[in-house]
PDB file of N, CA, C and O in Angstrom:
ATOM      1  N   MET A   1     -13.748 -26.104-108.377  1.00  0.00           N
ATOM      2  CA  MET A   1     -13.171 -25.260-109.413  1.00  0.00           C
ATOM      3  C   MET A   1     -14.015 -25.290-110.683  1.00  0.00           C
ATOM      4  O   MET A   1     -14.266 -24.249-111.289  1.00  0.00           O
ATOM      5  N   LEU A   2     -14.452 -26.481-111.085  1.00  0.00           N
ATOM      6  CA  LEU A   2     -15.242 -26.605-112.295  1.00  0.00           C
ATOM      7  C   LEU A   2     -16.558 -25.843-112.177  1.00  0.00           C
ATOM      8  O   LEU A   2     -16.969 -25.155-113.111  1.00  0.00           O
ATOM      9  N   SER A   3     -17.222 -25.970-111.020  1.00  0.00           N
ATOM     10  CA  SER A   3     -18.494 -25.261-110.858  1.00  0.00           C
ATOM     11  C   SER A   3     -18.287 -23.752-110.902  1.00  0.00           C
ATOM     12  O   SER A   3     -19.147 -23.024-111.399  1.00  0.00           O
ATOM     13  N   ARG A   4     -17.163 -23.280-110.391  1.00  0.00           N
ATOM     14  CA  ARG A   4     -16.870 -21.857-110.443  1.00  0.00           C
ATOM     15  C   ARG A   4     -16.678 -21.408-111.894  1.00  0.00           C
ATOM     16  O   ARG A   4     -17.120 -20.326-112.279  1.00  0.00           O
ATOM     17  N   MET A   5     -16.010 -22.256-112.698  1.00  0.00           N
ATOM     18  CA  MET A   5     -15.808 -21.925-114.108  1.00  0.00           C
ATOM     19  C   MET A   5     -17.141 -21.913-114.845  1.00  0.00           C
ATOM     20  O   MET A   5     -17.390 -21.023-115.658  1.00  0.00           O
ATOM     21  N   LYS A   6     -17.999 -22.888-114.571  1.00  0.00           N
ATOM     22  CA  LYS A   6     -19.320 -22.922-115.212  1.00  0.00           C
ATOM     23  C   LYS A   6     -20.146 -21.711-114.794  1.00  0.00           C
ATOM     24  O   LYS A   6     -20.863 -21.128-115.607  1.00  0.00           O
ATOM     25  N   ARG A   7     -20.042 -21.340-113.530  1.00  0.00           N
ATOM     26  CA  ARG A   7     -20.757 -20.162-113.038  1.00  0.00           C
ATOM     27  C   ARG A   7     -20.321 -18.926-113.827  1.00  0.00           C
ATOM     28  O   ARG A   7     -21.160 -18.157-114.297  1.00  0.00           O
ATOM     29  N   ARG A   8     -19.014 -18.738-113.967  1.00  0.00           N
ATOM     30  CA  ARG A   8     -18.487 -17.581-114.696  1.00  0.00           C
ATOM     31  C   ARG A   8     -18.891 -17.617-116.169  1.00  0.00           C
ATOM     32  O   ARG A   8     -19.162 -16.569-116.756  1.00  0.00           O
ATOM     33  N   GLU A   9     -18.935 -18.804-116.774  1.00  0.00           N
ATOM     34  CA  GLU A   9     -19.383 -18.928-118.161  1.00  0.00           C
ATOM     35  C   GLU A   9     -20.816 -18.445-118.294  1.00  0.00           C
ATOM     36  O   GLU A   9     -21.143 -17.721-119.234  1.00  0.00           O
ATOM     37  N   ALA A  10     -21.674 -18.839-117.362  1.00  0.00           N
ATOM     38  CA  ALA A  10     -23.072 -18.408-117.383  1.00  0.00           C
ATOM     39  C   ALA A  10     -23.153 -16.901-117.212  1.00  0.00           C
ATOM     40  O   ALA A  10     -23.925 -16.233-117.900  1.00  0.00           O
ATOM     41  N   TRP A  11     -22.358 -16.366-116.296  1.00  0.00           N
ATOM     42  CA  TRP A  11     -22.352 -14.918-116.092  1.00  0.00           C
ATOM     43  C   TRP A  11     -21.957 -14.210-117.386  1.00  0.00           C
ATOM     44  O   TRP A  11     -22.560 -13.203-117.757  1.00  0.00           O
ATOM     45  N   ARG A  12     -20.935 -14.741-118.078  1.00  0.00           N
ATOM     46  CA  ARG A  12     -20.475 -14.112-119.328  1.00  0.00           C
ATOM     47  C   ARG A  12     -21.559 -14.139-120.398  1.00  0.00           C
ATOM     48  O   ARG A  12     -21.710 -13.175-121.149  1.00  0.00           O
ATOM     49  N   LYS A  13     -22.320 -15.242-120.475  1.00  0.00           N
ATOM     50  CA  LYS A  13     -23.420 -15.322-121.449  1.00  0.00           C
ATOM     51  C   LYS A  13     -24.445 -14.230-121.177  1.00  0.00           C
ATOM     52  O   LYS A  13     -24.873 -13.520-122.088  1.00  0.00           O
ATOM     53  N   VAL A  14     -24.832 -14.106-119.915  1.00  0.00           N
ATOM     54  CA  VAL A  14     -25.802 -13.060-119.551  1.00  0.00           C
ATOM     55  C   VAL A  14     -25.208 -11.689-119.846  1.00  0.00           C
ATOM     56  O   VAL A  14     -25.887 -10.824-120.401  1.00  0.00           O
ATOM     57  N   LEU A  15     -23.948 -11.484-119.479  1.00  0.00           N
ATOM     58  CA  LEU A  15     -23.282 -10.199-119.699  1.00  0.00           C
ATOM     59  C   LEU A  15     -23.276  -9.838-121.177  1.00  0.00           C
ATOM     60  O   LEU A  15     -23.604  -8.707-121.536  1.00  0.00           O
ATOM     61  N   GLU A  16     -22.909 -10.778-122.037  1.00  0.00           N
ATOM     62  CA  GLU A  16     -22.869 -10.504-123.477  1.00  0.00           C
ATOM     63  C   GLU A  16     -24.235 -10.056-123.989  1.00  0.00           C
ATOM     64  O   GLU A  16     -24.331  -9.098-124.756  1.00  0.00           O
ATOM     65  N   GLY A  17     -25.281 -10.746-123.567  1.00  0.00           N
ATOM     66  CA  GLY A  17     -26.630 -10.384-124.000  1.00  0.00           C
ATOM     67  C   GLY A  17     -27.055  -9.013-123.507  1.00  0.00           C
ATOM     68  O   GLY A  17     -27.659  -8.240-124.250  1.00  0.00           O
ATOM     69  N   GLU A  18     -26.740  -8.710-122.255  1.00  0.00           N
ATOM     70  CA  GLU A  18     -27.129  -7.421-121.697  1.00  0.00           C
ATOM     71  C   GLU A  18     -26.317  -6.274-122.294  1.00  0.00           C
ATOM     72  O   GLU A  18     -26.855  -5.189-122.513  1.00  0.00           O
ATOM     73  N   VAL A  19     -25.031  -6.497-122.560  1.00  0.00           N
ATOM     74  CA  VAL A  19     -24.219  -5.463-123.212  1.00  0.00           C
ATOM     75  C   VAL A  19     -24.765  -5.200-124.611  1.00  0.00           C
ATOM     76  O   VAL A  19     -24.858  -4.044-125.025  1.00  0.00           O
ATOM     77  N   GLN A  20     -25.127  -6.246-125.342  1.00  0.00           N
ATOM     78  CA  GLN A  20     -25.712  -6.057-126.669  1.00  0.00           C
ATOM     79  C   GLN A  20     -26.995  -5.233-126.580  1.00  0.00           C
ATOM     80  O   GLN A  20     -27.210  -4.306-127.360  1.00  0.00           O
ATOM     81  N   ARG A  21     -27.830  -5.584-125.630  1.00  0.00           N
ATOM     82  CA  ARG A  21     -29.123  -4.898-125.481  1.00  0.00           C
ATOM     83  C   ARG A  21     -28.920  -3.414-125.170  1.00  0.00           C
ATOM     84  O   ARG A  21     -29.527  -2.555-125.810  1.00  0.00           O
ATOM     85  N   TRP A  22     -28.065  -3.113-124.186  1.00  0.00           N
ATOM     86  CA  TRP A  22     -27.875  -1.728-123.772  1.00  0.00           C
ATOM     87  C   TRP A  22     -27.075  -0.924-124.793  1.00  0.00           C
ATOM     88  O   TRP A  22     -27.357   0.255-125.007  1.00  0.00           O
ATOM     89  N   SER A  23     -26.084  -1.546-125.421  1.00  0.00           N
ATOM     90  CA  SER A  23     -25.242  -0.804-126.365  1.00  0.00           C
ATOM     91  C   SER A  23     -25.962  -0.501-127.671  1.00  0.00           C
ATOM     92  O   SER A  23     -25.468   0.284-128.481  1.00  0.00           O
ATOM     93  N   ALA A  24     -27.111  -1.106-127.883  1.00  0.00           N
ATOM     94  CA  ALA A  24     -27.916  -0.801-129.064  1.00  0.00           C
ATOM     95  C   ALA A  24     -28.649   0.537-128.923  1.00  0.00           C
ATOM     96  O   ALA A  24     -29.153   1.077-129.908  1.00  0.00           O
ATOM     97  N   LEU A  25     -28.706   1.068-127.706  1.00  0.00           N
ATOM     98  CA  LEU A  25     -29.411   2.324-127.458  1.00  0.00           C
ATOM     99  C   LEU A  25     -28.528   3.525-127.810  1.00  0.00           C
ATOM    100  O   LEU A  25     -27.300   3.438-127.776  1.00  0.00           O
ATOM    101  N   SER A  26     -29.161   4.624-128.143  1.00  0.00           N
ATOM    102  CA  SER A  26     -28.423   5.861-128.395  1.00  0.00           C
ATOM    103  C   SER A  26     -27.951   6.453-127.066  1.00  0.00           C
ATOM    104  O   SER A  26     -28.427   6.061-126.001  1.00  0.00           O
ATOM    105  N   ALA A  27     -27.025   7.387-127.136  1.00  0.00           N
ATOM    106  CA  ALA A  27     -26.545   8.059-125.926  1.00  0.00           C
ATOM    107  C   ALA A  27     -27.701   8.730-125.196  1.00  0.00           C
ATOM    108  O   ALA A  27     -27.769   8.696-123.967  1.00  0.00           O
ATOM    109  N   GLU A  28     -28.595   9.332-125.942  1.00  0.00           N
ATOM    110  CA  GLU A  28     -29.734  10.018-125.327  1.00  0.00           C
ATOM    111  C   GLU A  28     -30.658   9.032-124.614  1.00  0.00           C
ATOM    112  O   GLU A  28     -31.147   9.318-123.522  1.00  0.00           O
ATOM    113  N   GLU A  29     -30.899   7.868-125.231  1.00  0.00           N
ATOM    114  CA  GLU A  29     -31.729   6.850-124.590  1.00  0.00           C
ATOM    115  C   GLU A  29     -31.046   6.311-123.330  1.00  0.00           C
ATOM    116  O   GLU A  29     -31.701   6.075-122.314  1.00  0.00           O
ATOM    117  N   LEU A  30     -29.736   6.119-123.402  1.00  0.00           N
ATOM    118  CA  LEU A  30     -28.997   5.645-122.221  1.00  0.00           C
ATOM    119  C   LEU A  30     -29.100   6.648-121.080  1.00  0.00           C
ATOM    120  O   LEU A  30     -29.332   6.270-119.932  1.00  0.00           O
ATOM    121  N   LEU A  31     -28.926   7.922-121.399  1.00  0.00           N
ATOM    122  CA  LEU A  31     -29.032   8.946-120.352  1.00  0.00           C
ATOM    123  C   LEU A  31     -30.414   8.940-119.717  1.00  0.00           C
ATOM    124  O   LEU A  31     -30.540   9.060-118.498  1.00  0.00           O
ATOM    125  N   ALA A  32     -31.444   8.801-120.530  1.00  0.00           N
ATOM    126  CA  ALA A  32     -32.814   8.802-120.011  1.00  0.00           C
ATOM    127  C   ALA A  32     -33.072   7.593-119.108  1.00  0.00           C
ATOM    128  O   ALA A  32     -33.745   7.716-118.085  1.00  0.00           O
ATOM    129  N   GLN A  33     -32.539   6.428-119.483  1.00  0.00           N
ATOM    130  CA  GLN A  33     -32.821   5.207-118.728  1.00  0.00           C
ATOM    131  C   GLN A  33     -31.883   4.992-117.551  1.00  0.00           C
ATOM    132  O   GLN A  33     -32.194   4.217-116.647  1.00  0.00           O
ATOM    133  N   LEU A  34     -30.742   5.666-117.551  1.00  0.00           N
ATOM    134  CA  LEU A  34     -29.749   5.419-116.505  1.00  0.00           C
ATOM    135  C   LEU A  34     -29.563   6.613-115.569  1.00  0.00           C
ATOM    136  O   LEU A  34     -28.458   6.877-115.096  1.00  0.00           O
ATOM    137  N   ARG A  35     -30.649   7.321-115.311  1.00  0.00           N
ATOM    138  CA  ARG A  35     -30.567   8.396-114.306  1.00  0.00           C
ATOM    139  C   ARG A  35     -30.194   7.813-112.952  1.00  0.00           C
ATOM    140  O   ARG A  35     -29.489   8.441-112.163  1.00  0.00           O
ATOM    141  N   ASP A  36     -30.677   6.608-112.697  1.00  0.00           N
ATOM    142  CA  ASP A  36     -30.321   5.836-111.508  1.00  0.00           C
ATOM    143  C   ASP A  36     -29.750   4.504-111.978  1.00  0.00           C
ATOM    144  O   ASP A  36     -30.033   4.058-113.090  1.00  0.00           O
ATOM    145  N   ILE A  37     -28.954   3.877-111.137  1.00  0.00           N
ATOM    146  CA  ILE A  37     -28.434   2.549-111.469  1.00  0.00           C
ATOM    147  C   ILE A  37     -29.616   1.602-111.675  1.00  0.00           C
ATOM    148  O   ILE A  37     -30.556   1.592-110.880  1.00  0.00           O
ATOM    149  N   GLN A  38     -29.566   0.820-112.728  1.00  0.00           N
ATOM    150  CA  GLN A  38     -30.601  -0.175-112.999  1.00  0.00           C
ATOM    151  C   GLN A  38     -30.138  -1.520-112.447  1.00  0.00           C
ATOM    152  O   GLN A  38     -29.057  -1.999-112.792  1.00  0.00           O
ATOM    153  N   VAL A  39     -30.949  -2.123-111.597  1.00  0.00           N
ATOM    154  CA  VAL A  39     -30.648  -3.434-111.028  1.00  0.00           C
ATOM    155  C   VAL A  39     -31.870  -4.313-111.273  1.00  0.00           C
ATOM    156  O   VAL A  39     -32.984  -3.969-110.880  1.00  0.00           O
ATOM    157  N   TYR A  40     -31.648  -5.449-111.926  1.00  0.00           N
ATOM    158  CA  TYR A  40     -32.755  -6.354-112.229  1.00  0.00           C
ATOM    159  C   TYR A  40     -32.204  -7.764-112.368  1.00  0.00           C
ATOM    160  O   TYR A  40     -30.990  -7.972-112.364  1.00  0.00           O
ATOM    161  N   GLU A  41     -33.115  -8.739-112.491  1.00  0.00           N
ATOM    162  CA  GLU A  41     -32.694 -10.126-112.609  1.00  0.00           C
ATOM    163  C   GLU A  41     -33.033 -10.674-113.983  1.00  0.00           C
ATOM    164  O   GLU A  41     -34.030 -10.295-114.597  1.00  0.00           O
ATOM    165  N   VAL A  42     -32.180 -11.575-114.451  1.00  0.00           N
ATOM    166  CA  VAL A  42     -32.355 -12.271-115.722  1.00  0.00           C
ATOM    167  C   VAL A  42     -32.232 -13.761-115.420  1.00  0.00           C
ATOM    168  O   VAL A  42     -31.370 -14.162-114.638  1.00  0.00           O
ATOM    169  N   THR A  43     -33.072 -14.573-116.024  1.00  0.00           N
ATOM    170  CA  THR A  43     -32.995 -16.017-115.840  1.00  0.00           C
ATOM    171  C   THR A  43     -32.331 -16.650-117.057  1.00  0.00           C
ATOM    172  O   THR A  43     -32.718 -16.386-118.195  1.00  0.00           O
ATOM    173  N   LEU A  44     -31.334 -17.483-116.808  1.00  0.00           N
ATOM    174  CA  LEU A  44     -30.664 -18.241-117.864  1.00  0.00           C
ATOM    175  C   LEU A  44     -30.552 -19.674-117.391  1.00  0.00           C
ATOM    176  O   LEU A  44     -29.997 -19.940-116.325  1.00  0.00           O
ATOM    177  N   ASP A  45     -31.077 -20.600-118.180  1.00  0.00           N
ATOM    178  CA  ASP A  45     -31.037 -22.029-117.841  1.00  0.00           C
ATOM    179  C   ASP A  45     -31.611 -22.292-116.451  1.00  0.00           C
ATOM    180  O   ASP A  45     -31.100 -23.125-115.703  1.00  0.00           O
ATOM    181  N   GLY A  46     -32.674 -21.571-116.119  1.00  0.00           N
ATOM    182  CA  GLY A  46     -33.359 -21.776-114.850  1.00  0.00           C
ATOM    183  C   GLY A  46     -32.691 -21.144-113.646  1.00  0.00           C
ATOM    184  O   GLY A  46     -33.151 -21.332-112.520  1.00  0.00           O
ATOM    185  N   LYS A  47     -31.608 -20.394-113.858  1.00  0.00           N
ATOM    186  CA  LYS A  47     -30.900 -19.769-112.744  1.00  0.00           C
ATOM    187  C   LYS A  47     -30.999 -18.259-112.839  1.00  0.00           C
ATOM    188  O   LYS A  47     -30.898 -17.678-113.919  1.00  0.00           O
ATOM    189  N   GLN A  48     -31.201 -17.630-111.682  1.00  0.00           N
ATOM    190  CA  GLN A  48     -31.315 -16.176-111.605  1.00  0.00           C
ATOM    191  C   GLN A  48     -29.935 -15.523-111.608  1.00  0.00           C
ATOM    192  O   GLN A  48     -29.006 -16.003-110.958  1.00  0.00           O
ATOM    193  N   HIS A  49     -29.816 -14.433-112.341  1.00  0.00           N
ATOM    194  CA  HIS A  49     -28.592 -13.639-112.371  1.00  0.00           C
ATOM    195  C   HIS A  49     -28.962 -12.183-112.141  1.00  0.00           C
ATOM    196  O   HIS A  49     -29.929 -11.682-112.716  1.00  0.00           O
ATOM    197  N   GLN A  50     -28.201 -11.516-111.312  1.00  0.00           N
ATOM    198  CA  GLN A  50     -28.426 -10.101-111.052  1.00  0.00           C
ATOM    199  C   GLN A  50     -27.605  -9.282-112.043  1.00  0.00           C
ATOM    200  O   GLN A  50     -26.422  -9.541-112.263  1.00  0.00           O
ATOM    201  N   VAL A  51     -28.262  -8.288-112.632  1.00  0.00           N
ATOM    202  CA  VAL A  51     -27.615  -7.396-113.584  1.00  0.00           C
ATOM    203  C   VAL A  51     -27.656  -5.987-113.010  1.00  0.00           C
ATOM    204  O   VAL A  51     -28.689  -5.537-112.514  1.00  0.00           O
ATOM    205  N   GLU A  52     -26.534  -5.305-113.080  1.00  0.00           N
ATOM    206  CA  GLU A  52     -26.461  -3.896-112.688  1.00  0.00           C
ATOM    207  C   GLU A  52     -25.929  -3.112-113.877  1.00  0.00           C
ATOM    208  O   GLU A  52     -24.920  -3.479-114.479  1.00  0.00           O
ATOM    209  N   VAL A  53     -26.620  -2.028-114.208  1.00  0.00           N
ATOM    210  CA  VAL A  53     -26.210  -1.177-115.315  1.00  0.00           C
ATOM    211  C   VAL A  53     -26.074   0.234-114.771  1.00  0.00           C
ATOM    212  O   VAL A  53     -26.997   0.770-114.158  1.00  0.00           O
ATOM    213  N   GLU A  54     -24.913   0.827-115.003  1.00  0.00           N
ATOM    214  CA  GLU A  54     -24.617   2.129-114.403  1.00  0.00           C
ATOM    215  C   GLU A  54     -23.970   3.059-115.420  1.00  0.00           C
ATOM    216  O   GLU A  54     -23.093   2.653-116.183  1.00  0.00           O
ATOM    217  N   LEU A  55     -24.413   4.305-115.420  1.00  0.00           N
ATOM    218  CA  LEU A  55     -23.781   5.344-116.214  1.00  0.00           C
ATOM    219  C   LEU A  55     -22.511   5.771-115.491  1.00  0.00           C
ATOM    220  O   LEU A  55     -22.571   6.267-114.366  1.00  0.00           O
ATOM    221  N   LEU A  56     -21.355   5.579-116.137  1.00  0.00           N
ATOM    222  CA  LEU A  56     -20.080   5.933-115.520  1.00  0.00           C
ATOM    223  C   LEU A  56     -19.642   7.353-115.864  1.00  0.00           C
ATOM    224  O   LEU A  56     -19.042   8.047-115.043  1.00  0.00           O
ATOM    225  N   GLU A  57     -19.950   7.775-117.094  1.00  0.00           N
ATOM    226  CA  GLU A  57     -19.432   9.060-117.553  1.00  0.00           C
ATOM    227  C   GLU A  57     -20.408   9.680-118.542  1.00  0.00           C
ATOM    228  O   GLU A  57     -20.964   8.992-119.398  1.00  0.00           O
ATOM    229  N   ASP A  58     -20.608  10.972-118.415  1.00  0.00           N
ATOM    230  CA  ASP A  58     -21.443  11.740-119.334  1.00  0.00           C
ATOM    231  C   ASP A  58     -20.660  12.997-119.708  1.00  0.00           C
ATOM    232  O   ASP A  58     -20.613  13.957-118.939  1.00  0.00           O
ATOM    233  N   THR A  59     -20.047  12.986-120.887  1.00  0.00           N
ATOM    234  CA  THR A  59     -19.283  14.138-121.354  1.00  0.00           C
ATOM    235  C   THR A  59     -20.035  14.773-122.517  1.00  0.00           C
ATOM    236  O   THR A  59     -21.020  14.206-122.990  1.00  0.00           O
ATOM    237  N   PRO A  60     -19.599  15.921-122.983  1.00  0.00           N
ATOM    238  CA  PRO A  60     -20.258  16.516-124.151  1.00  0.00           C
ATOM    239  C   PRO A  60     -20.163  15.630-125.406  1.00  0.00           C
ATOM    240  O   PRO A  60     -20.993  15.745-126.308  1.00  0.00           O
ATOM    241  N   GLU A  61     -19.160  14.756-125.463  1.00  0.00           N
ATOM    242  CA  GLU A  61     -18.953  13.922-126.650  1.00  0.00           C
ATOM    243  C   GLU A  61     -19.547  12.525-126.564  1.00  0.00           C
ATOM    244  O   GLU A  61     -19.958  11.964-127.580  1.00  0.00           O
ATOM    245  N   HIS A  62     -19.597  11.951-125.351  1.00  0.00           N
ATOM    246  CA  HIS A  62     -20.014  10.555-125.234  1.00  0.00           C
ATOM    247  C   HIS A  62     -20.543  10.237-123.833  1.00  0.00           C
ATOM    248  O   HIS A  62     -20.435  11.029-122.897  1.00  0.00           O
ATOM    249  N   VAL A  63     -21.126   9.026-123.741  1.00  0.00           N
ATOM    250  CA  VAL A  63     -21.470   8.448-122.436  1.00  0.00           C
ATOM    251  C   VAL A  63     -20.725   7.118-122.329  1.00  0.00           C
ATOM    252  O   VAL A  63     -20.470   6.452-123.333  1.00  0.00           O
ATOM    253  N   GLN A  64     -20.380   6.741-121.090  1.00  0.00           N
ATOM    254  CA  GLN A  64     -19.755   5.451-120.835  1.00  0.00           C
ATOM    255  C   GLN A  64     -20.625   4.705-119.834  1.00  0.00           C
ATOM    256  O   GLN A  64     -21.058   5.266-118.827  1.00  0.00           O
ATOM    257  N   VAL A  65     -20.873   3.435-120.126  1.00  0.00           N
ATOM    258  CA  VAL A  65     -21.793   2.618-119.336  1.00  0.00           C
ATOM    259  C   VAL A  65     -21.080   1.338-118.904  1.00  0.00           C
ATOM    260  O   VAL A  65     -20.286   0.769-119.654  1.00  0.00           O
ATOM    261  N   MET A  66     -21.380   0.895-117.676  1.00  0.00           N
ATOM    262  CA  MET A  66     -20.870  -0.379-117.176  1.00  0.00           C
ATOM    263  C   MET A  66     -22.043  -1.325-116.950  1.00  0.00           C
ATOM    264  O   MET A  66     -23.088  -0.931-116.431  1.00  0.00           O
ATOM    265  N   VAL A  67     -21.851  -2.572-117.347  1.00  0.00           N
ATOM    266  CA  VAL A  67     -22.816  -3.634-117.091  1.00  0.00           C
ATOM    267  C   VAL A  67     -22.083  -4.702-116.276  1.00  0.00           C
ATOM    268  O   VAL A  67     -20.990  -5.128-116.648  1.00  0.00           O
ATOM    269  N   ALA A  68     -22.689  -5.132-115.165  1.00  0.00           N
ATOM    270  CA  ALA A  68     -22.090  -6.163-114.311  1.00  0.00           C
ATOM    271  C   ALA A  68     -23.122  -7.252-114.043  1.00  0.00           C
ATOM    272  O   ALA A  68     -24.313  -6.976-113.903  1.00  0.00           O
ATOM    273  N   VAL A  69     -22.644  -8.501-113.972  1.00  0.00           N
ATOM    274  CA  VAL A  69     -23.528  -9.655-113.766  1.00  0.00           C
ATOM    275  C   VAL A  69     -22.923 -10.586-112.721  1.00  0.00           C
ATOM    276  O   VAL A  69     -21.722 -10.858-112.737  1.00  0.00           O
ATOM    277  N   ASP A  70     -23.772 -11.074-111.810  1.00  0.00           N
ATOM    278  CA  ASP A  70     -23.394 -12.139-110.881  1.00  0.00           C
ATOM    279  C   ASP A  70     -24.652 -12.901-110.501  1.00  0.00           C
ATOM    280  O   ASP A  70     -25.747 -12.570-110.957  1.00  0.00           O
ATOM    281  N   ASP A  71     -24.496 -13.920-109.667  1.00  0.00           N
ATOM    282  CA  ASP A  71     -25.673 -14.699-109.266  1.00  0.00           C
ATOM    283  C   ASP A  71     -25.961 -14.608-107.771  1.00  0.00           C
ATOM    284  O   ASP A  71     -26.790 -15.353-107.249  1.00  0.00           O
ATOM    285  N   GLY A  72     -25.280 -13.700-107.089  1.00  0.00           N
ATOM    286  CA  GLY A  72     -25.528 -13.518-105.668  1.00  0.00           C
ATOM    287  C   GLY A  72     -24.812 -14.501-104.769  1.00  0.00           C
ATOM    288  O   GLY A  72     -24.931 -14.412-103.547  1.00  0.00           O
ATOM    289  N   SER A  73     -24.069 -15.439-105.342  1.00  0.00           N
ATOM    290  CA  SER A  73     -23.363 -16.415-104.510  1.00  0.00           C
ATOM    291  C   SER A  73     -22.087 -15.800-103.955  1.00  0.00           C
ATOM    292  O   SER A  73     -21.350 -15.105-104.656  1.00  0.00           O
ATOM    293  N   LEU A  74     -21.849 -16.073-102.689  1.00  0.00           N
ATOM    294  CA  LEU A  74     -20.633 -15.551-102.051  1.00  0.00           C
ATOM    295  C   LEU A  74     -19.611 -16.670-101.908  1.00  0.00           C
ATOM    296  O   LEU A  74     -20.002 -17.814-101.674  1.00  0.00           O
ATOM    297  N   PRO A  75     -18.351 -16.393-102.035  1.00  0.00           N
ATOM    298  CA  PRO A  75     -17.738 -15.090-102.250  1.00  0.00           C
ATOM    299  C   PRO A  75     -17.604 -14.694-103.722  1.00  0.00           C
ATOM    300  O   PRO A  75     -17.126 -13.600-104.022  1.00  0.00           O
ATOM    301  N   ALA A  76     -18.022 -15.572-104.647  1.00  0.00           N
ATOM    302  CA  ALA A  76     -17.807 -15.311-106.080  1.00  0.00           C
ATOM    303  C   ALA A  76     -18.400 -13.985-106.541  1.00  0.00           C
ATOM    304  O   ALA A  76     -17.806 -13.297-107.371  1.00  0.00           O
ATOM    305  N   SER A  77     -19.560 -13.620-106.013  1.00  0.00           N
ATOM    306  CA  SER A  77     -20.238 -12.404-106.483  1.00  0.00           C
ATOM    307  C   SER A  77     -19.580 -11.113-106.019  1.00  0.00           C
ATOM    308  O   SER A  77     -19.980 -10.025-106.433  1.00  0.00           O
ATOM    309  N   LEU A  78     -18.571 -11.231-105.163  1.00  0.00           N
ATOM    310  CA  LEU A  78     -17.834 -10.025-104.778  1.00  0.00           C
ATOM    311  C   LEU A  78     -17.056  -9.469-105.968  1.00  0.00           C
ATOM    312  O   LEU A  78     -16.671  -8.300-105.978  1.00  0.00           O
ATOM    313  N   ARG A  79     -16.828 -10.324-106.975  1.00  0.00           N
ATOM    314  CA  ARG A  79     -16.146  -9.900-108.196  1.00  0.00           C
ATOM    315  C   ARG A  79     -16.993 -10.318-109.399  1.00  0.00           C
ATOM    316  O   ARG A  79     -16.728 -11.357-110.005  1.00  0.00           O
ATOM    317  N   PRO A  80     -17.995  -9.533-109.749  1.00  0.00           N
ATOM    318  CA  PRO A  80     -18.880  -9.905-110.849  1.00  0.00           C
ATOM    319  C   PRO A  80     -18.162  -9.815-112.201  1.00  0.00           C
ATOM    320  O   PRO A  80     -17.111  -9.187-112.324  1.00  0.00           O
ATOM    321  N   GLU A  81     -18.750 -10.451-113.192  1.00  0.00           N
ATOM    322  CA  GLU A  81     -18.286 -10.256-114.568  1.00  0.00           C
ATOM    323  C   GLU A  81     -18.810  -8.890-114.999  1.00  0.00           C
ATOM    324  O   GLU A  81     -19.969  -8.561-114.744  1.00  0.00           O
ATOM    325  N   SER A  82     -17.976  -8.102-115.643  1.00  0.00           N
ATOM    326  CA  SER A  82     -18.428  -6.768-116.042  1.00  0.00           C
ATOM    327  C   SER A  82     -17.777  -6.349-117.346  1.00  0.00           C
ATOM    328  O   SER A  82     -16.750  -6.886-117.760  1.00  0.00           O
ATOM    329  N   ALA A  83     -18.405  -5.377-117.974  1.00  0.00           N
ATOM    330  CA  ALA A  83     -17.890  -4.805-119.219  1.00  0.00           C
ATOM    331  C   ALA A  83     -18.341  -3.357-119.277  1.00  0.00           C
ATOM    332  O   ALA A  83     -19.345  -2.983-118.670  1.00  0.00           O
ATOM    333  N   THR A  84     -17.598  -2.552-120.007  1.00  0.00           N
ATOM    334  CA  THR A  84     -18.003  -1.170-120.235  1.00  0.00           C
ATOM    335  C   THR A  84     -18.057  -0.931-121.728  1.00  0.00           C
ATOM    336  O   THR A  84     -17.395  -1.612-122.511  1.00  0.00           O
ATOM    337  N   PHE A  85     -18.861   0.054-122.109  1.00  0.00           N
ATOM    338  CA  PHE A  85     -18.891   0.481-123.505  1.00  0.00           C
ATOM    339  C   PHE A  85     -19.166   1.977-123.540  1.00  0.00           C
ATOM    340  O   PHE A  85     -19.666   2.563-122.580  1.00  0.00           O
ATOM    341  N   MET A  86     -18.824   2.572-124.675  1.00  0.00           N
ATOM    342  CA  MET A  86     -19.040   4.009-124.858  1.00  0.00           C
ATOM    343  C   MET A  86     -19.970   4.211-126.053  1.00  0.00           C
ATOM    344  O   MET A  86     -19.947   3.448-127.019  1.00  0.00           O
ATOM    345  N   ARG A  87     -20.778   5.247-125.960  1.00  0.00           N
ATOM    346  CA  ARG A  87     -21.665   5.615-127.062  1.00  0.00           C
ATOM    347  C   ARG A  87     -21.466   7.094-127.321  1.00  0.00           C
ATOM    348  O   ARG A  87     -21.612   7.915-126.416  1.00  0.00           O
ATOM    349  N   ALA A  88     -21.129   7.435-128.566  1.00  0.00           N
ATOM    350  CA  ALA A  88     -20.955   8.839-128.938  1.00  0.00           C
ATOM    351  C   ALA A  88     -22.316   9.530-128.930  1.00  0.00           C
ATOM    352  O   ALA A  88     -23.329   8.936-129.298  1.00  0.00           O
ATOM    353  N   LYS A  89     -22.323  10.759-128.517  1.00  0.00           N
ATOM    354  CA  LYS A  89     -23.564  11.541-128.537  1.00  0.00           C
ATOM    355  C   LYS A  89     -23.855  11.977-129.977  1.00  0.00           C
ATOM    356  O   LYS A  89     -22.949  12.278-130.754  1.00  0.00           O
ATOM    357  N   GLY A  90     -25.139  12.000-130.301  1.00  0.00           N
ATOM    358  CA  GLY A  90     -25.544  12.396-131.639  1.00  0.00           C
ATOM    359  C   GLY A  90     -25.479  11.270-132.645  1.00  0.00           C
ATOM    360  O   GLY A  90     -25.640  11.501-133.844  1.00  0.00           O
ATOM    361  N   SER A  91     -25.236  10.009-132.162  1.00  0.00           N
ATOM    362  CA  SER A  91     -25.228   8.849-133.069  1.00  0.00           C
ATOM    363  C   SER A  91     -26.011   7.715-132.416  1.00  0.00           C
ATOM    364  O   SER A  91     -26.295   7.752-131.219  1.00  0.00           O
ATOM    365  N   THR A  92     -26.352   6.724-133.201  1.00  0.00           N
ATOM    366  CA  THR A  92     -27.081   5.576-132.667  1.00  0.00           C
ATOM    367  C   THR A  92     -26.173   4.402-132.491  1.00  0.00           C
ATOM    368  O   THR A  92     -26.614   3.341-132.050  1.00  0.00           O
TER     369      THR A  92
END
């Protein structure tokens, strides 16, 4: 149980950093970079974490983006840590 909690804590740290990084972009930059789902790895404390970033919604007013993080371990990674954010179009 403790290792599972530590695993989730690490996932949340990576998630917070990636949400900050992606949410700093404008709606136009997000649209340009998220034509396809972005999947990449981030290392934290010597451990690899998989990050997935996906455009969920593109309306005339805003875009909505989801960021998900896990470490590939089963069965825990079947439910990654995730967050969504929205960015209004025409603003940074």
